C-alpha positions as CSV (number, residue, x, y, z in Angstrom):
1,M,5.2,-5.5,-15.7
2,N,8.3,-4.3,-14.1
3,I,8.2,-0.9,-12.7
4,A,11.1,1.6,-11.4
5,V,10.3,4.5,-9.1
6,I,12.2,7.9,-9.3
7,I,11.8,10.2,-6.4
8,P,13.3,13.7,-6.9
9,T,13.9,15.1,-3.3
10,I,12.5,18.6,-3.0
11,H,11.4,18.9,0.8
12,K,12.6,15.6,2.1
13,G,9.9,16.2,5.3
14,M,7.6,13.4,4.0
15,L,10.3,11.2,2.1
16,G,10.3,8.6,4.9
17,E,6.4,8.2,4.7
18,L,6.6,8.0,1.3
19,L,9.0,4.8,1.4
20,D,6.8,3.1,4.1
21,C,4.0,4.0,1.5
22,I,6.0,2.1,-1.6
23,R,7.2,-0.7,1.1
24,G,3.7,-1.6,2.3
25,N,2.6,-1.9,-1.1
26,T,1.0,-5.0,-2.6
27,V,3.1,-5.0,-5.5
28,Q,6.7,-3.8,-5.4
29,P,8.9,-2.0,-7.9
30,Q,11.8,-3.4,-9.2
31,H,13.9,-0.5,-8.3
32,I,13.6,2.8,-6.2
33,L,15.8,5.6,-7.2
34,I,16.3,8.5,-4.6
35,M,17.5,11.3,-6.5
36,D,19.2,13.2,-3.8
37,G,21.8,16.2,-4.1
38,E,22.2,20.1,-5.1
39,D,21.1,19.7,-8.6
40,S,17.5,21.1,-10.0
41,V,14.6,19.0,-10.2
42,N,14.7,18.6,-13.7
43,E,18.2,17.7,-13.3
44,K,17.1,15.3,-10.9
45,W,14.5,13.9,-13.2
46,N,17.1,13.3,-16.4
47,R,19.5,11.6,-14.0
48,G,17.0,9.3,-12.7
49,I,15.6,8.6,-16.5
50,A,19.0,8.0,-17.5
51,S,19.6,5.4,-14.9
52,V,16.5,3.0,-15.3
53,G,17.7,0.0,-16.8
54,K,16.0,-1.9,-19.6
55,D,14.5,-4.7,-17.5
56,V,11.9,-2.0,-16.7
57,D,8.6,-1.7,-18.3
58,L,6.8,1.5,-16.6
59,V,8.7,4.5,-14.7
60,A,7.0,6.3,-11.9
61,I,8.3,9.7,-11.0
62,L,6.7,10.6,-7.5
63,N,7.6,13.9,-5.5
64,D,8.6,13.4,-1.9
65,D,5.8,15.1,-0.8
66,I,3.2,12.6,-1.5
67,L,1.7,9.3,0.2
68,I,0.4,6.7,-1.7
69,K,-2.3,3.8,-1.4
70,P,-1.1,0.2,-0.8
71,Q,-2.6,-1.1,-4.1
72,F,-1.3,1.9,-6.0
73,F,1.1,-0.1,-7.9
74,E,-1.3,-2.7,-8.7
75,A,-3.8,-0.7,-9.9
76,I,-1.3,1.1,-12.0
77,I,-0.2,-2.2,-13.9
78,Q,-3.9,-3.2,-14.2
79,A,-4.7,-0.3,-15.8
80,F,-1.7,-0.3,-18.3
81,K,-2.4,-3.6,-19.3
82,E,-6.2,-3.1,-19.8
83,H,-5.4,0.2,-21.7
84,P,-2.4,-0.4,-24.3
85,E,-3.3,2.9,-25.9
86,V,-2.6,5.0,-22.6
87,T,1.0,6.0,-22.4
88,T,1.2,8.0,-19.0
89,I,-1.1,7.5,-16.0
90,C,-1.5,10.3,-13.5
91,P,-2.9,9.8,-10.2
92,G,-5.9,11.5,-8.9
93,T,-4.8,14.1,-6.5
94,T,-5.9,15.4,-3.0
95,R,-4.7,17.8,-0.5
96,I,-6.7,16.6,2.1
97,R,-5.2,13.8,4.1
98,A,-8.5,12.3,5.5
99,R,-10.2,12.3,2.3
100,F,-7.0,10.2,1.0
101,E,-7.1,8.2,4.0
102,K,-10.9,6.9,3.5
103,A,-10.4,6.9,-0.5
104,I,-10.7,2.8,-1.6
105,V,-8.5,2.3,-5.0
106,G,-11.1,1.2,-7.6
107,S,-11.3,0.2,-11.2
108,P,-9.7,2.9,-13.5
109,D,-11.7,6.2,-14.0
110,F,-10.0,7.8,-16.9
111,H,-10.5,11.5,-18.0
112,E,-8.3,13.8,-19.9
113,P,-6.2,15.8,-17.7
114,K,-6.8,19.8,-17.9
115,R,-2.8,20.2,-17.6
116,V,-0.1,17.6,-16.8
117,Q,0.9,16.9,-13.3
118,G,4.3,16.6,-12.4
119,W,4.5,15.6,-8.9
120,A,3.0,12.1,-9.7
121,F,2.8,10.0,-12.8
122,V,3.7,6.8,-14.5
123,M,4.7,6.1,-17.7
124,R,5.6,3.5,-20.1
125,K,9.2,3.2,-20.4
126,K,9.2,2.6,-24.6
127,A,7.1,6.1,-24.6
128,L,9.8,7.9,-22.1
129,D,12.6,6.4,-24.2
130,Q,11.1,8.5,-27.3
131,M,11.6,11.8,-25.3
132,P,14.9,13.5,-25.2
133,P,16.1,14.7,-21.6
134,I,14.7,17.8,-20.5
135,P,16.9,20.9,-22.1
136,D,19.6,22.0,-19.6
137,D,18.2,25.7,-19.4
138,I,15.1,24.2,-17.9
139,H,15.9,23.7,-14.5
140,T,12.9,23.7,-12.3
141,Y,9.6,24.3,-14.2
142,C,7.8,22.6,-17.3
143,G,9.8,19.1,-16.9
144,D,6.6,17.5,-17.0
145,R,5.1,19.5,-19.8
146,W,8.3,18.6,-21.7
147,L,7.7,14.9,-21.4
148,S,4.1,15.4,-22.2
149,L,5.2,16.7,-26.0
150,G,5.0,13.0,-26.9
151,Q,1.4,13.7,-27.0
152,K,1.8,15.8,-30.1
153,K,5.0,14.5,-31.6
154,F,4.6,10.6,-31.3
155,G,0.5,10.3,-30.0
156,H,1.4,9.5,-26.5
157,H,-1.7,9.6,-24.4
158,W,-1.9,10.9,-20.8
159,V,-4.8,10.4,-18.7
160,V,-5.9,11.2,-14.9
161,D,-7.2,7.8,-12.9
162,S,-9.6,9.2,-10.2
163,G,-9.8,6.0,-9.3
164,N,-6.4,5.7,-7.5
165,K,-6.1,8.5,-5.3
166,I,-2.7,10.1,-4.0
167,Y,-2.4,12.7,-1.0
168,H,-0.4,15.7,-2.1
169,A,0.8,17.7,1.0
170,V,2.3,20.6,-0.8
171,G,0.1,21.1,-3.6
172,M,1.9,22.9,-6.5
173,S,5.1,21.7,-5.0
174,L,7.4,23.9,-6.9
175,H,5.8,27.1,-5.9
176,Y,7.3,26.5,-2.3
177,V,11.1,25.8,-3.2
178,N,12.9,29.3,-2.9
179,L,14.3,30.4,-6.3
180,P,15.8,33.8,-7.7
181,G,12.8,36.2,-8.9
182,G,12.0,35.8,-12.6
183,T,13.0,32.1,-12.8
184,R,9.5,31.0,-13.6
185,G,9.0,33.3,-16.6
186,R,12.7,32.4,-17.9
187,E,12.3,28.6,-17.8
188,W,8.8,29.4,-19.4
189,R,10.3,31.1,-22.1
190,A,13.0,28.6,-22.6
191,Y,10.5,26.0,-22.7
192,L,8.5,27.7,-25.6
193,R,11.8,28.0,-27.6
194,H,12.7,24.2,-27.0
195,K,8.9,23.1,-27.8
196,K,8.9,24.9,-31.0
197,A,12.2,23.3,-32.2
198,F,11.2,19.9,-31.1
199,L,7.5,19.8,-32.7
200,G,9.2,21.7,-35.5
201,K,6.3,23.8,-36.5
202,E,4.8,27.0,-35.0
203,I,3.5,27.3,-31.6
204,C,-0.1,27.4,-31.4
């Protein structure tokens, strides 16, 4: 299975380490797309997704404040092969670097996510193609929630694989991005409007 990696630059301080992790993987991605520039996080996601070629089976979106194990892509690909019903895999996450360094990538250990996680996930390209771009008025927040609407609309299946652990340095990345006051509330309300229109029913 061919895989493309999209890295939206947010913090940049750990980008070099992440790229070293990718280069050291036992399976190499076909494409690495670093989405830099002054546009918003979600605009970078949209640009990256639109740039992925037809030769790709899986698309990984990885924030630039994470580290992955050398077997990360190998384990992800094997998990998708063994579980054709799964459309999106979010790796298990720790904010303790020593715990990450001691972790061993094992067999898939799936559980349903309590919430979607936008800092690192891998999605089947055919499922991603079903989703329209993140709406223009949702710049920073809710991009992961938007893509996860495919669960209700198309029956997509998101899981967390605790057997494939990553390190997330900043934690909830976007909480540390300097934004004008009220941005999160405005974008949440915009997301709810678009969610209602996309699903074609009242919001539960």
